[in-house]
SEFIZA-3560 file (N, C-alpha, C; in Angstrom, 3 decimals):
REM SEFIZA-3560
<numar><xx>-90.359</xx><yy>35.270</yy><zz>28.797</zz><atom>N</atom></numar>
<numar><xx>-90.942</xx><yy>36.408</yy><zz>29.485</zz><atom>CA</atom></numar>
<numar><xx>-92.290</xx><yy>36.041</yy><zz>30.115</zz><atom>C</atom></numar>
<numar><xx>-93.060</xx><yy>35.211</yy><zz>29.421</zz><atom>N</atom></numar>
<numar><xx>-94.362</xx><yy>34.826</yy><zz>29.952</zz><atom>CA</atom></numar>
<numar><xx>-94.198</xx><yy>34.040</yy><zz>31.246</zz><atom>C</atom></numar>
<numar><xx>-93.244</xx><yy>33.112</yy><zz>31.267</zz><atom>N</atom></numar>
<numar><xx>-93.016</xx><yy>32.337</yy><zz>32.487</zz><atom>CA</atom></numar>
<numar><xx>-92.593</xx><yy>33.237</yy><zz>33.637</zz><atom>C</atom></numar>
<numar><xx>-91.749</xx><yy>34.213</yy><zz>33.364</zz><atom>N</atom></numar>
<numar><xx>-91.301</xx><yy>35.138</yy><zz>34.400</zz><atom>CA</atom></numar>
<numar><xx>-92.475</xx><yy>35.965</yy><zz>34.927</zz><atom>C</atom></numar>
<numar><xx>-93.298</xx><yy>36.461</yy><zz>34.040</zz><atom>N</atom></numar>
<numar><xx>-94.486</xx><yy>37.225</yy><zz>34.417</zz><atom>CA</atom></numar>
<numar><xx>-95.408</xx><yy>36.382</yy><zz>35.304</zz><atom>C</atom></numar>
<numar><xx>-95.709</xx><yy>35.168</yy><zz>34.854</zz><atom>N</atom></numar>
<numar><xx>-96.592</xx><yy>34.292</yy><zz>35.626</zz><atom>CA</atom></numar>
<numar><xx>-95.968</xx><yy>33.921</yy><zz>36.970</zz><atom>C</atom></numar>
<numar><xx>-94.649</xx><yy>33.710</yy><zz>36.990</zz><atom>N</atom></numar>
<numar><xx>-93.972</xx><yy>33.364</yy><zz>38.235</zz><atom>CA</atom></numar>
<numar><xx>-94.206</xx><yy>34.445</yy><zz>39.285</zz><atom>C</atom></numar>
<numar><xx>-94.004</xx><yy>35.693</yy><zz>38.932</zz><atom>N</atom></numar>
<numar><xx>-94.167</xx><yy>36.766</yy><zz>39.910</zz><atom>CA</atom></numar>
<numar><xx>-95.623</xx><yy>36.968</yy><zz>40.308</zz><atom>C</atom></numar>
<numar><xx>-96.542</xx><yy>36.798</yy><zz>39.403</zz><atom>N</atom></numar>
<numar><xx>-97.966</xx><yy>36.878</yy><zz>39.755</zz><atom>CA</atom></numar>
<numar><xx>-98.316</xx><yy>35.766</yy><zz>40.733</zz><atom>C</atom></numar>
<numar><xx>-97.796</xx><yy>34.559</yy><zz>40.475</zz><atom>N</atom></numar>
<numar><xx>-98.027</xx><yy>33.390</yy><zz>41.325</zz><atom>CA</atom></numar>
<numar><xx>-97.428</xx><yy>33.618</yy><zz>42.711</zz><atom>C</atom></numar>
<numar><xx>-96.188</xx><yy>34.113</yy><zz>42.763</zz><atom>N</atom></numar>
<numar><xx>-95.528</xx><yy>34.353</yy><zz>44.049</zz><atom>CA</atom></numar>
<numar><xx>-96.213</xx><yy>35.450</yy><zz>44.855</zz><atom>C</atom></numar>
<numar><xx>-96.937</xx><yy>36.326</yy><zz>44.170</zz><atom>N</atom></numar>
<numar><xx>-97.682</xx><yy>37.372</yy><zz>44.857</zz><atom>CA</atom></numar>
<numar><xx>-99.066</xx><yy>36.911</yy><zz>45.314</zz><atom>C</atom></numar>
<numar><xx>-99.349</xx><yy>35.628</yy><zz>45.121</zz><atom>N</atom></numar>
<numar><xx>-100.578</xx><yy>35.066</yy><zz>45.653</zz><atom>CA</atom></numar>
<numar><xx>-101.662</xx><yy>34.703</yy><zz>44.656</zz><atom>C</atom></numar>
<numar><xx>-101.421</xx><yy>34.893</yy><zz>43.394</zz><atom>N</atom></numar>
<numar><xx>-102.422</xx><yy>34.532</yy><zz>42.398</zz><atom>CA</atom></numar>
<numar><xx>-102.210</xx><yy>33.078</yy><zz>41.989</zz><atom>C</atom></numar>
<numar><xx>-102.803</xx><yy>32.169</yy><zz>42.757</zz><atom>N</atom></numar>
<numar><xx>-102.580</xx><yy>30.733</yy><zz>42.596</zz><atom>CA</atom></numar>
<numar><xx>-102.843</xx><yy>30.262</yy><zz>41.173</zz><atom>C</atom></numar>
<numar><xx>-103.814</xx><yy>30.818</yy><zz>40.511</zz><atom>N</atom></numar>
<numar><xx>-104.155</xx><yy>30.393</yy><zz>39.152</zz><atom>CA</atom></numar>
<numar><xx>-103.127</xx><yy>30.843</yy><zz>38.119</zz><atom>C</atom></numar>
<numar><xx>-102.148</xx><yy>31.642</yy><zz>38.511</zz><atom>N</atom></numar>
<numar><xx>-101.136</xx><yy>32.148</yy><zz>37.582</zz><atom>CA</atom></numar>
<numar><xx>-99.837</xx><yy>31.350</yy><zz>37.642</zz><atom>C</atom></numar>
<numar><xx>-99.847</xx><yy>30.144</yy><zz>38.237</zz><atom>N</atom></numar>
<numar><xx>-98.635</xx><yy>29.343</yy><zz>38.348</zz><atom>CA</atom></numar>
<numar><xx>-97.998</xx><yy>29.170</yy><zz>36.971</zz><atom>C</atom></numar>
<numar><xx>-96.690</xx><yy>29.442</yy><zz>36.875</zz><atom>N</atom></numar>
<numar><xx>-96.031</xx><yy>29.292</yy><zz>35.579</zz><atom>CA</atom></numar>
<numar><xx>-96.006</xx><yy>27.843</yy><zz>35.127</zz><atom>C</atom></numar>
<numar><xx>-96.042</xx><yy>27.642</yy><zz>33.833</zz><atom>N</atom></numar>
<numar><xx>-96.006</xx><yy>26.296</yy><zz>33.274</zz><atom>CA</atom></numar>
<numar><xx>-94.628</xx><yy>25.675</yy><zz>33.406</zz><atom>C</atom></numar>
<numar><xx>-93.592</xx><yy>26.510</yy><zz>33.288</zz><atom>N</atom></numar>
<numar><xx>-92.222</xx><yy>26.030</yy><zz>33.307</zz><atom>CA</atom></numar>
<numar><xx>-91.376</xx><yy>26.927</yy><zz>34.188</zz><atom>C</atom></numar>
<numar><xx>-90.228</xx><yy>26.398</yy><zz>34.604</zz><atom>N</atom></numar>
<numar><xx>-89.266</xx><yy>27.210</yy><zz>35.340</zz><atom>CA</atom></numar>
<numar><xx>-88.699</xx><yy>28.277</yy><zz>34.418</zz><atom>C</atom></numar>
<numar><xx>-88.318</xx><yy>29.384</yy><zz>35.011</zz><atom>N</atom></numar>
<numar><xx>-87.615</xx><yy>30.415</yy><zz>34.259</zz><atom>CA</atom></numar>
<numar><xx>-86.212</xx><yy>29.877</yy><zz>33.993</zz><atom>C</atom></numar>
<numar><xx>-85.817</xx><yy>29.828</yy><zz>32.739</zz><atom>N</atom></numar>
<numar><xx>-84.534</xx><yy>29.227</yy><zz>32.378</zz><atom>CA</atom></numar>
<numar><xx>-83.436</xx><yy>30.281</yy><zz>32.295</zz><atom>C</atom></numar>
<numar><xx>-82.457</xx><yy>30.148</yy><zz>33.157</zz><atom>N</atom></numar>
<numar><xx>-81.244</xx><yy>30.944</yy><zz>33.038</zz><atom>CA</atom></numar>
<numar><xx>-80.068</xx><yy>30.036</yy><zz>33.356</zz><atom>C</atom></numar>
<numar><xx>-78.874</xx><yy>30.540</yy><zz>33.147</zz><atom>N</atom></numar>
<numar><xx>-77.682</xx><yy>29.713</yy><zz>33.308</zz><atom>CA</atom></numar>
<numar><xx>-77.582</xx><yy>29.125</yy><zz>34.716</zz><atom>C</atom></numar>
<numar><xx>-77.859</xx><yy>29.921</yy><zz>35.736</zz><atom>N</atom></numar>
<numar><xx>-77.769</xx><yy>29.440</yy><zz>37.106</zz><atom>CA</atom></numar>
<numar><xx>-78.733</xx><yy>28.306</yy><zz>37.399</zz><atom>C</atom></numar>
<numar><xx>-79.946</xx><yy>28.430</yy><zz>36.933</zz><atom>N</atom></numar>
<numar><xx>-80.959</xx><yy>27.390</yy><zz>37.129</zz><atom>CA</atom></numar>
<numar><xx>-80.534</xx><yy>26.111</yy><zz>36.419</zz><atom>C</atom></numar>
<numar><xx>-80.106</xx><yy>26.244</yy><zz>35.166</zz><atom>N</atom></numar>
<numar><xx>-79.713</xx><yy>25.059</yy><zz>34.404</zz><atom>CA</atom></numar>
<numar><xx>-78.472</xx><yy>24.395</yy><zz>34.992</zz><atom>C</atom></numar>
<numar><xx>-77.508</xx><yy>25.181</yy><zz>35.464</zz><atom>N</atom></numar>
<numar><xx>-76.306</xx><yy>24.609</yy><zz>36.065</zz><atom>CA</atom></numar>
<numar><xx>-76.623</xx><yy>23.898</yy><zz>37.370</zz><atom>C</atom></numar>
<numar><xx>-77.430</xx><yy>24.515</yy><zz>38.218</zz><atom>N</atom></numar>
<numar><xx>-77.795</xx><yy>23.909</yy><zz>39.492</zz><atom>CA</atom></numar>
<numar><xx>-78.511</xx><yy>22.580</yy><zz>39.277</zz><atom>C</atom></numar>
<numar><xx>-79.356</xx><yy>22.522</yy><zz>38.257</zz><atom>N</atom></numar>
<numar><xx>-80.108</xx><yy>21.298</yy><zz>37.965</zz><atom>CA</atom></numar>
<numar><xx>-79.281</xx><yy>20.280</yy><zz>37.193</zz><atom>C</atom></numar>
<numar><xx>-78.070</xx><yy>20.647</yy><zz>36.799</zz><atom>N</atom></numar>
<numar><xx>-77.209</xx><yy>19.712</yy><zz>36.081</zz><atom>CA</atom></numar>
<numar><xx>-77.664</xx><yy>19.412</yy><zz>34.666</zz><atom>C</atom></numar>
<numar><xx>-78.263</xx><yy>20.377</yy><zz>34.010</zz><atom>N</atom></numar>
<numar><xx>-78.722</xx><yy>20.182</yy><zz>32.627</zz><atom>CA</atom></numar>
<numar><xx>-77.507</xx><yy>19.954</yy><zz>31.726</zz><atom>C</atom></numar>
<numar><xx>-77.519</xx><yy>18.844</yy><zz>31.024</zz><atom>N</atom></numar>
<numar><xx>-76.427</xx><yy>18.486</yy><zz>30.122</zz><atom>CA</atom></numar>
<numar><xx>-76.480</xx><yy>19.364</yy><zz>28.875</zz><atom>C</atom></numar>
<numar><xx>-75.329</xx><yy>19.868</yy><zz>28.468</zz><atom>N</atom></numar>
<numar><xx>-75.221</xx><yy>20.726</yy><zz>27.281</zz><atom>CA</atom></numar>
<numar><xx>-76.175</xx><yy>21.916</yy><zz>27.342</zz><atom>C</atom></numar>
<numar><xx>-76.214</xx><yy>22.570</yy><zz>28.482</zz><atom>N</atom></numar>
<numar><xx>-77.103</xx><yy>23.721</yy><zz>28.647</zz><atom>CA</atom></numar>
<numar><xx>-76.659</xx><yy>24.857</yy><zz>27.728</zz><atom>C</atom></numar>
<numar><xx>-77.571</xx><yy>25.345</yy><zz>26.911</zz><atom>N</atom></numar>
<numar><xx>-77.222</xx><yy>26.437</yy><zz>25.998</zz><atom>CA</atom></numar>
<numar><xx>-77.255</xx><yy>27.774</yy><zz>26.722</zz><atom>C</atom></numar>
<numar><xx>-76.744</xx><yy>28.782</yy><zz>26.071</zz><atom>N</atom></numar>
<numar><xx>-76.904</xx><yy>30.142</yy><zz>26.560</zz><atom>CA</atom></numar>
<numar><xx>-78.384</xx><yy>30.476</yy><zz>26.397</zz><atom>C</atom></numar>
<numar><xx>-79.068</xx><yy>30.775</yy><zz>27.481</zz><atom>N</atom></numar>
<numar><xx>-80.523</xx><yy>30.937</yy><zz>27.410</zz><atom>CA</atom></numar>
<numar><xx>-80.953</xx><yy>32.070</yy><zz>26.499</zz><atom>C</atom></numar>
<numar><xx>-80.098</xx><yy>33.054</yy><zz>26.293</zz><atom>N</atom></numar>
<numar><xx>-80.473</xx><yy>34.159</yy><zz>25.399</zz><atom>CA</atom></numar>
<numar><xx>-80.466</xx><yy>33.737</yy><zz>23.940</zz><atom>C</atom></numar>
<numar><xx>-79.860</xx><yy>32.589</yy><zz>23.645</zz><atom>N</atom></numar>
<numar><xx>-79.824</xx><yy>32.096</yy><zz>22.273</zz><atom>CA</atom></numar>
<numar><xx>-80.704</xx><yy>30.864</yy><zz>22.081</zz><atom>C</atom></numar>
<numar><xx>-81.496</xx><yy>30.543</yy><zz>23.073</zz><atom>N</atom></numar>
<numar><xx>-82.373</xx><yy>29.376</yy><zz>23.017</zz><atom>CA</atom></numar>
<numar><xx>-83.586</xx><yy>29.710</yy><zz>22.156</zz><atom>C</atom></numar>
<numar><xx>-83.613</xx><yy>29.145</yy><zz>20.950</zz><atom>N</atom></numar>
<numar><xx>-84.705</xx><yy>29.470</yy><zz>20.037</zz><atom>CA</atom></numar>
<numar><xx>-85.341</xx><yy>28.252</yy><zz>19.374</zz><atom>C</atom></numar>
<numar><xx>-85.008</xx><yy>27.061</yy><zz>19.862</zz><atom>N</atom></numar>
<numar><xx>-85.601</xx><yy>25.848</yy><zz>19.308</zz><atom>CA</atom></numar>
<numar><xx>-86.536</xx><yy>25.212</yy><zz>20.332</zz><atom>C</atom></numar>
<numar><xx>-87.743</xx><yy>24.943</yy><zz>19.905</zz><atom>N</atom></numar>
<numar><xx>-88.768</xx><yy>24.389</yy><zz>20.792</zz><atom>CA</atom></numar>
<numar><xx>-88.328</xx><yy>23.066</yy><zz>21.423</zz><atom>C</atom></numar>
<numar><xx>-87.785</xx><yy>22.164</yy><zz>20.620</zz><atom>N</atom></numar>
<numar><xx>-87.376</xx><yy>20.855</yy><zz>21.135</zz><atom>CA</atom></numar>
<numar><xx>-86.283</xx><yy>20.981</yy><zz>22.193</zz><atom>C</atom></numar>
<numar><xx>-85.364</xx><yy>21.899</yy><zz>21.989</zz><atom>N</atom></numar>
<numar><xx>-84.288</xx><yy>22.120</yy><zz>22.964</zz><atom>CA</atom></numar>
<numar><xx>-84.871</xx><yy>22.688</yy><zz>24.264</zz><atom>C</atom></numar>
<numar><xx>-85.791</xx><yy>23.621</yy><zz>24.129</zz><atom>N</atom></numar>
<numar><xx>-86.446</xx><yy>24.205</yy><zz>25.301</zz><atom>CA</atom></numar>
<numar><xx>-87.165</xx><yy>23.109</yy><zz>26.099</zz><atom>C</atom></numar>
<numar><xx>-87.913</xx><yy>22.273</yy><zz>25.409</zz><atom>N</atom></numar>
<numar><xx>-88.644</xx><yy>21.204</yy><zz>26.091</zz><atom>CA</atom></numar>
<numar><xx>-87.707</xx><yy>20.177</yy><zz>26.721</zz><atom>C</atom></numar>
<numar><xx>-86.571</xx><yy>19.912</yy><zz>26.095</zz><atom>N</atom></numar>
<numar><xx>-85.579</xx><yy>19.002</yy><zz>26.680</zz><atom>CA</atom></numar>
<numar><xx>-85.092</xx><yy>19.543</yy><zz>28.026</zz><atom>C</atom></numar>
<numar><xx>-84.837</xx><yy>20.826</yy><zz>28.065</zz><atom>N</atom></numar>
<numar><xx>-84.353</xx><yy>21.449</yy><zz>29.294</zz><atom>CA</atom></numar>
<numar><xx>-85.446</xx><yy>21.459</yy><zz>30.359</zz><atom>C</atom></numar>
<numar><xx>-86.661</xx><yy>21.804</yy><zz>29.960</zz><atom>N</atom></numar>
<numar><xx>-87.788</xx><yy>21.810</yy><zz>30.908</zz><atom>CA</atom></numar>
<numar><xx>-87.979</xx><yy>20.417</yy><zz>31.511</zz><atom>C</atom></numar>
<numar><xx>-87.916</xx><yy>19.396</yy><zz>30.681</zz><atom>N</atom></numar>
<numar><xx>-88.066</xx><yy>18.016</yy><zz>31.186</zz><atom>CA</atom></numar>
<numar><xx>-86.938</xx><yy>17.655</yy><zz>32.139</zz><atom>C</atom></numar>
<numar><xx>-85.716</xx><yy>18.053</yy><zz>31.816</zz><atom>N</atom></numar>
<numar><xx>-84.578</xx><yy>17.781</yy><zz>32.697</zz><atom>CA</atom></numar>
<numar><xx>-84.759</xx><yy>18.486</yy><zz>34.044</zz><atom>C</atom></numar>
<numar><xx>-85.262</xx><yy>19.715</yy><zz>34.023</zz><atom>N</atom></numar>
<numar><xx>-85.518</xx><yy>20.440</yy><zz>35.268</zz><atom>CA</atom></numar>
<numar><xx>-86.617</xx><yy>19.767</yy><zz>36.077</zz><atom>C</atom></numar>
<numar><xx>-87.651</xx><yy>19.301</yy><zz>35.405</zz><atom>N</atom></numar>
<numar><xx>-88.729</xx><yy>18.607</yy><zz>36.111</zz><atom>CA</atom></numar>
<numar><xx>-88.225</xx><yy>17.336</yy><zz>36.790</zz><atom>C</atom></numar>
<numar><xx>-87.398</xx><yy>16.569</yy><zz>36.085</zz><atom>N</atom></numar>
<numar><xx>-86.835</xx><yy>15.343</yy><zz>36.665</zz><atom>CA</atom></numar>
<numar><xx>-85.983</xx><yy>15.689</yy><zz>37.886</zz><atom>C</atom></numar>
<numar><xx>-85.140</xx><yy>16.702</yy><zz>37.748</zz><atom>N</atom></numar>
<numar><xx>-84.294</xx><yy>17.140</yy><zz>38.858</zz><atom>CA</atom></numar>
<numar><xx>-85.156</xx><yy>17.583</yy><zz>40.040</zz><atom>C</atom></numar>
<numar><xx>-86.157</xx><yy>18.406</yy><zz>39.774</zz><atom>N</atom></numar>
<numar><xx>-87.019</xx><yy>18.930</yy><zz>40.836</zz><atom>CA</atom></numar>
<numar><xx>-87.752</xx><yy>17.811</yy><zz>41.564</zz><atom>C</atom></numar>
<numar><xx>-88.287</xx><yy>16.873</yy><zz>40.824</zz><atom>N</atom></numar>
<numar><xx>-89.014</xx><yy>15.751</yy><zz>41.436</zz><atom>CA</atom></numar>
<numar><xx>-88.088</xx><yy>14.892</yy><zz>42.281</zz><atom>C</atom></numar>
<numar><xx>-86.825</xx><yy>14.777</yy><zz>41.871</zz><atom>N</atom></numar>
<numar><xx>-85.871</xx><yy>13.995</yy><zz>42.660</zz><atom>CA</atom></numar>
<numar><xx>-85.549</xx><yy>14.689</yy><zz>43.979</zz><atom>C</atom></numar>
<numar><xx>-85.877</xx><yy>15.974</yy><zz>44.073</zz><atom>N</atom></numar>
<numar><xx>-85.650</xx><yy>16.751</yy><zz>45.290</zz><atom>CA</atom></numar>
<numar><xx>-86.935</xx><yy>16.979</yy><zz>46.082</zz><atom>C</atom></numar>
<numar><xx>-88.027</xx><yy>16.315</yy><zz>45.661</zz><atom>N</atom></numar>
<numar><xx>-89.283</xx><yy>16.400</yy><zz>46.388</zz><atom>CA</atom></numar>
<numar><xx>-90.209</xx><yy>17.527</yy><zz>45.995</zz><atom>C</atom></numar>
<numar><xx>-89.943</xx><yy>18.169</yy><zz>44.872</zz><atom>N</atom></numar>
<numar><xx>-90.804</xx><yy>19.258</yy><zz>44.403</zz><atom>CA</atom></numar>
<numar><xx>-91.776</xx><yy>18.730</yy><zz>43.350</zz><atom>C</atom></numar>
<numar><xx>-92.833</xx><yy>19.474</yy><zz>43.118</zz><atom>N</atom></numar>
<numar><xx>-93.850</xx><yy>19.077</yy><zz>42.145</zz><atom>CA</atom></numar>
<numar><xx>-93.305</xx><yy>19.113</yy><zz>40.725</zz><atom>C</atom></numar>
<numar><xx>-92.597</xx><yy>20.174</yy><zz>40.389</zz><atom>N</atom></numar>
<numar><xx>-92.035</xx><yy>20.339</yy><zz>39.053</zz><atom>CA</atom></numar>
<numar><xx>-90.929</xx><yy>21.388</yy><zz>39.082</zz><atom>C</atom></numar>
<numar><xx>-90.353</xx><yy>21.625</yy><zz>37.926</zz><atom>N</atom></numar>
<numar><xx>-89.246</xx><yy>22.577</yy><zz>37.836</zz><atom>CA</atom></numar>
<numar><xx>-89.629</xx><yy>23.995</yy><zz>38.209</zz><atom>C</atom></numar>
<numar><xx>-90.842</xx><yy>24.397</yy><zz>37.875</zz><atom>N</atom></numar>
<numar><xx>-91.284</xx><yy>25.758</yy><zz>38.209</zz><atom>CA</atom></numar>
<numar><xx>-91.361</xx><yy>25.952</yy><zz>39.725</zz><atom>C</atom></numar>
<numar><xx>-91.901</xx><yy>24.968</yy><zz>40.427</zz><atom>N</atom></numar>
<numar><xx>-91.987</xx><yy>25.076</yy><zz>41.897</zz><atom>CA</atom></numar>
<numar><xx>-90.589</xx><yy>25.051</yy><zz>42.522</zz><atom>C</atom></numar>
<numar><xx>-89.734</xx><yy>24.165</yy><zz>42.033</zz><atom>N</atom></numar>
<numar><xx>-88.368</xx><yy>24.094</yy><zz>42.547</zz><atom>CA</atom></numar>
<numar><xx>-87.638</xx><yy>25.411</yy><zz>42.350</zz><atom>C</atom></numar>
<numar><xx>-87.704</xx><yy>25.954</yy><zz>41.144</zz><atom>N</atom></numar>
<numar><xx>-86.990</xx><yy>27.194</yy><zz>40.834</zz><atom>CA</atom></numar>
<numar><xx>-87.487</xx><yy>28.344</yy><zz>41.703</zz><atom>C</atom></numar>
<numar><xx>-88.787</xx><yy>28.423</yy><zz>41.928</zz><atom>N</atom></numar>
<numar><xx>-89.344</xx><yy>29.509</yy><zz>42.730</zz><atom>CA</atom></numar>
<numar><xx>-89.008</xx><yy>29.341</yy><zz>44.215</zz><atom>C</atom></numar>
<numar><xx>-89.055</xx><yy>28.120</yy><zz>44.700</zz><atom>N</atom></numar>
<numar><xx>-88.822</xx><yy>27.873</yy><zz>46.126</zz><atom>CA</atom></numar>
<numar><xx>-87.352</xx><yy>27.900</yy><zz>46.500</zz><atom>C</atom></numar>
<numar><xx>-86.504</xx><yy>27.448</yy><zz>45.613</zz><atom>N</atom></numar>
<numar><xx>-85.072</xx><yy>27.382</yy><zz>45.915</zz><atom>CA</atom></numar>
<numar><xx>-84.337</xx><yy>28.613</yy><zz>45.456</zz><atom>C</atom></numar>
//
């Protein structure tokens, strides 16, 4: 929820509110090709969350974006 809140504040022009991570949902994880993507509503382990965030960042950078949060917001 925090990432979603920050994402919308950032998109509305509050540059300092850039989200730390992409908002994780099934569509985002599938598009980025996240291996063994869990149902995001059942994602409750920190290590699993960070694995997905890192995978999104790698995917985003391979597409010329700064990180997963920028890719998710722009695409």
